[in-house]
C-alpha positions in Angstrom: -7.6 25.5 -0.8 -5.9 22.2 -1.7 -8.0 20.5 -4.4 -7.7 16.9 -5.4 -9.5 13.6 -6.2 -10.5 10.6 -4.1 -8.8 7.7 -6.0 -11.5 5.0 -5.9 -12.8 6.0 -9.3 -9.2 5.5 -10.7 -8.7 2.0 -9.3 -8.8 0.7 -12.9 -5.3 2.0 -13.5 -1.9 2.2 -11.8 -1.0 4.8 -9.3 1.3 6.7 -11.7 -1.5 6.7 -14.3 -3.9 7.9 -11.7 -1.5 10.7 -10.7 -1.2 11.7 -14.3 -5.0 12.0 -14.6 -5.2 14.2 -11.5 -2.4 16.4 -12.7 -4.1 16.7 -16.1 -7.3 18.0 -14.4 -5.3 20.9 -12.9 -5.6 19.4 -9.3 -2.8 18.8 -6.8 -3.9 16.0 -4.5 -5.0 12.4 -4.5 -6.7 10.8 -1.5 -5.7 7.2 -1.3 -8.0 4.4 -0.3 -6.3 2.4 2.5 -8.9 -0.2 3.4 -12.4 -0.7 4.7 -15.1 -1.3 2.0 -12.5 -1.1 -0.8 -8.9 -2.5 -1.0 -5.8 -0.3 -0.9 -5.2 -0.8 -4.7 -2.7 2.1 -5.0 -0.7 1.2 -1.9 0.6 -2.3 -2.8 3.6 -1.9 -0.4 1.4 -0.9 2.6 3.0 -3.4 5.0 6.5 -2.6 3.8 6.0 1.2 4.2 5.0 0.6 7.9 8.4 -1.0 8.6 10.8 0.2 6.0 12.1 3.8 5.3 13.3 2.6 1.9 9.8 1.4 1.0 8.3 4.6 2.2 10.7 6.7 0.2 10.2 4.6 -2.9 6.4 5.1 -2.6 6.7 8.8 -2.1 9.1 9.0 -5.0 6.3 8.1 -7.3 4.9 11.6 -6.6 8.1 13.6 -7.1 7.9 16.1 -10.0 4.2 15.3 -10.8 2.7 18.4 -9.0 0.4 15.9 -7.2 0.8 14.8 -3.6 -1.0 12.5 -1.2 -4.1 14.3 0.1 -5.1 12.1 3.0 -6.0 8.4 3.4 -9.5 6.9 3.2 -10.5 3.7 5.2 -14.3 4.0 4.9 -16.0 1.0 6.3 -18.0 -0.2 9.3 -15.4 -0.6 12.1 -18.2 -1.5 14.6 -20.0 -4.1 12.6 -21.1 -6.8 15.0 -19.8 -9.5 12.6 -16.1 -9.7 13.5 -15.2 -10.8 10.0 -16.2 -7.3 8.9 -16.0 -5.2 12.0 -12.6 -6.3 13.2 -11.1 -6.1 9.8 -12.4 -2.6 9.1 -11.3 -1.4 12.6 -7.8 -2.7 12.0 -7.8 -0.9 8.6 -8.5 2.3 10.5 -5.6 1.7 12.9 -3.2 0.7 10.1 -4.2 3.8 8.1 -3.4 6.1 11.1 0.0 4.5 11.3 0.5 4.7 7.6 -0.5 8.3 7.5 2.1 9.1 10.1 4.8 7.3 8.0 3.8 9.2 4.9 3.8 12.6 6.6 0.0 12.8 6.4 -2.4 14.2 9.0 -5.8 13.1 7.8 -7.5 9.7 7.8 -11.1 9.6 6.5 -13.5 6.9 7.7 -17.0 6.4 9.0 -18.2 6.3 12.6 -19.6 2.8 12.0 -22.8 1.1 13.2 -23.0 -1.7 15.8 -25.9 -4.2 16.2 -28.8 -3.2 18.3 -28.1 -5.5 21.3 -25.6 -8.0 22.6 -25.4 -11.1 20.3 -26.5 -9.2 17.2 -25.0 -10.2 13.8 -26.3 -7.3 11.7 -26.0 -3.5 12.2 -29.2 -1.7 13.3 -29.7 1.9 12.1 -32.2 3.8 14.2 -33.5 6.6 11.9 -36.3 8.0 14.1 -36.2 7.1 17.8 -39.7 8.0 18.7 -40.2 5.0 20.9 -38.3 4.0 24.1 -37.1 0.7 22.6 -35.2 2.6 19.9 -33.5 4.7 22.5 -32.5 1.6 24.3 -30.8 0.4 21.1 -29.1 3.8 20.8 -27.9 3.8 24.4 -26.3 0.4 23.7 -24.7 1.6 20.5 -23.3 4.8 21.9 -21.6 2.8 24.7 -19.8 0.7 22.1 -19.0 3.7 20.0 -17.5 5.7 22.9 -15.2 2.9 23.9 -14.0 2.2 20.3 -13.5 5.8 19.3 -11.8 6.7 22.6 -9.1 4.1 21.7 -8.8 5.3 18.1 -8.6 8.9 19.3 -5.6 8.0 21.5 -3.9 6.3 18.6 -4.5 9.2 16.3 -3.2 11.7 18.9 -0.1 9.7 19.3 0.5 9.8 15.5 -0.5 13.5 15.0 -3.4 12.5 12.8 -7.0 13.8 12.7 -9.6 11.1 12.0 -12.3 12.7 9.7 -15.7 10.9 10.0 -17.9 11.1 7.0 -21.5 12.0 8.0 -22.9 9.0 6.2 -26.3 7.2 6.5 -26.4 3.7 8.1 -23.8 5.0 10.6 -24.3 6.1 14.2 -22.9 9.6 13.4 -24.7 11.2 10.4 -25.4 14.8 11.4 -24.0 17.7 13.4 -25.6 16.7 16.7 -24.2 13.2 16.6 -20.5 14.2 15.9 -20.7 16.6 18.9 -22.1 13.8 21.0 -19.4 11.4 20.0 -16.6 13.9 20.7 -18.1 14.5 24.1 -18.6 10.9 25.0 -15.1 9.8 23.8 -13.4 12.9 25.3 -11.7 13.1 21.9 -9.1 15.6 20.7 -8.4 14.1 17.3 -11.9 13.2 15.9 -13.5 15.5 13.4 -15.6 15.5 10.3 -15.0 14.9 6.6 -17.6 17.3 5.2 -19.1 15.3 2.3 -21.8 17.6 1.0 -23.7 14.9 -0.9 -25.1 13.0 2.1 -26.1 16.3 3.7 -28.0 17.4 0.6 -30.3 14.4 0.5 -31.0 14.6 4.2 -32.2 18.2 3.6 -29.3 19.7 5.5 -27.3 22.7 4.3 -23.5 21.8 4.0 -22.5 25.4 4.3 -24.5 25.9 7.4 -23.0 22.7 8.8 -19.5 23.8 8.1 -20.1 27.1 9.9 -21.8 25.4 12.8 -19.1 22.8 13.4 -16.1 25.1 12.6 -12.8 23.5 13.6 -14.5 20.1 13.9 -14.4 20.1 10.0 -11.0 18.8 9.1 -11.4 17.4 5.6 -13.9 17.7 2.8 -15.3 15.9 -0.2 -16.7 17.6 -3.3 -19.6 15.5 -4.3 -23.1 16.6 -5.5 -26.6 15.3 -5.4 -29.6 15.8 -7.6 -33.0 15.3 -5.9 -35.6 13.9 -8.4 -38.9 15.7 -7.2 -41.3 13.4 -9.0 -39.9 10.3 -7.2 -39.1 12.0 -3.9 -42.7 13.1 -3.7 -43.8 9.5 -3.8 -41.0 7.6 -1.9 -39.3 10.3 0.2 -35.5 10.3 0.5 -35.3 7.2 2.7 -36.6 5.0 -0.1 -35.5 1.3 0.0 -36.2 0.4 -3.6 -32.8 -1.3 -4.1 -32.3 -4.6 -5.9 -30.1 -7.4 -4.6 -27.5 -8.3 -7.2 -26.9 -12.0 -7.9 -23.4 -13.6 -7.7 -23.4 -13.8 -11.5 -23.6 -10.0 -11.8 -20.8 -7.6 -11.3 -21.0 -6.4 -7.7 -18.9 -4.8 -5.0 -18.0 -6.7 -1.8 -18.3 -4.7 1.4 -16.8 -7.3 3.6 -17.7 -10.8 4.6 -20.8 -11.8 2.7 -22.2 -8.2 2.3 -22.5 -6.6 -1.1 -23.5 -3.3 -2.6 -27.0 -3.4 -4.1 -28.3 -1.9 -7.4 -29.5 1.7 -7.0 -33.3 2.2 -7.6 -34.1 3.0 -11.2 -36.8 5.5 -10.2 -34.6 7.0 -7.4 -35.7 9.9 -5.2 -32.1 11.3 -5.5 -28.9 10.5 -7.3 -25.2 11.2 -6.8 -24.1 13.5 -9.7 -21.0 15.4 -10.8 -20.4 18.8 -9.3 -22.6 21.4 -11.0 -25.4 18.9 -11.9 -27.2 19.3 -8.6 -25.9 22.7 -7.4 -24.3 25.4 -9.4 -20.9 27.1 -9.2 -22.3 29.8 -7.0 -23.2 27.2 -4.4 -19.8 25.5 -4.5 -18.1 28.9 -4.2 -20.0 29.5 -1.0 -19.1 25.9 0.1 -15.3 26.6 -0.4 -15.6 30.0 1.2 -17.1 28.4 4.4 -14.3 25.8 4.4 -11.7 28.5 3.9 -13.0 30.3 7.0 -12.3 27.1 9.0 -8.9 26.3 7.4 -7.4 28.0 4.3 -5.4 24.8 3.6 -8.4 22.5 3.8 -8.1 19.3 1.7 -11.1 19.2 -0.7 -11.2 16.1 -2.9 -13.7 15.2 -5.6 -15.5 11.9 -5.2 -17.0 10.8 -8.5 -20.1 8.5 -8.4 -22.2 9.9 -11.2 -23.1 6.7 -13.2 -24.3 8.8 -16.2 -20.7 9.9 -16.8 -17.5 7.9 -17.5 -14.6 7.9 -15.0 -12.6 10.6 -16.7 -15.6 12.5 -18.1 -17.1 12.8 -14.6 -13.8 14.0 -13.1 -13.5 16.6 -15.9 -17.0 17.9 -15.3 -16.5 18.1 -11.5 -13.0 19.6 -11.6 -14.1 22.4 -14.0 -16.8 23.4 -11.5 -14.5 23.1 -8.5 -11.7 25.0 -10.1 -14.1 27.8 -11.1 -15.5 28.0 -7.6 -12.0 28.2 -6.2 -11.1 30.9 -8.7 -14.0 33.0 -7.6 -13.0 32.5 -4.0 -9.5 33.6 -4.7 -10.7 36.6 -6.5 -12.9 37.6 -3.6 -10.0 37.2 -1.2 -7.6 39.2 -3.3 -8.7 42.7 -2.0 -8.2 41.3 1.6 -4.7 40.2 0.8 -3.7 43.5 -0.8 -5.3 45.8 1.8 
């Protein structure tokens, strides 16, 4: 397996400093944010790289001799947002990321499937969680039509650049489970769409990431190592679709998600939380997770995403990398008899 870090948690430092952190953890890859909800902090020469071989070579030169390489690009956002200020910008970030990946010799771009409005003229996305009534299915029919057209175009671009687009199965997106990714691939007639298997969003939906990997097989083209802890006392009262978030004021530190949309404060009595690897599921589980990914692709990129607010940036990465490396060590030990037989 090829183990690394998604760089958003290291946006507080320069790319050479971030590479040094990743190398110090004993990992070999860094997944670079390339647009969408977050800016491409570590790719300041983005436009130049698209046009200039010298700029590309200078950028790649930052990795030489470090033991760390680029491990995919990440343009997570909502490329089908009905507000063009957000949707058009995020969609173009996906296109640019595909072109950049090709320039850098990369073959993976991570993003989200996106979420349109519920009808023509909408200005806000509409996430249908449980389509028990016919009106909800009308909304979904409209959204799937938009999605098929958009992702058919993106799939052609990705195919032309030898890139696989890995969709994160994320809530508030049209595609958030196994059934939906198969439906999108079928509707778009795609060859270059797949899944970024982020276990965290599957855990809280009560899905089993290992079962999902084995069900989707080669549709899994990238992975994120990120854990979740369910808090039973709160989940029993609110369920996992709790909306106890607080709107942050302009005077408070907050993350812009495009246009005039911002990340909210997480519920204090949350039903579940993102935690560092090992704090929700033990090493045995992550060994099984890596084993399933290895069955699909022995060279799968698996990158830590750190969002455990109880731990500092480096502290959280240290906790997560220790668990991931131990899981990988157990996987390699289990494979050794097969290699020598």
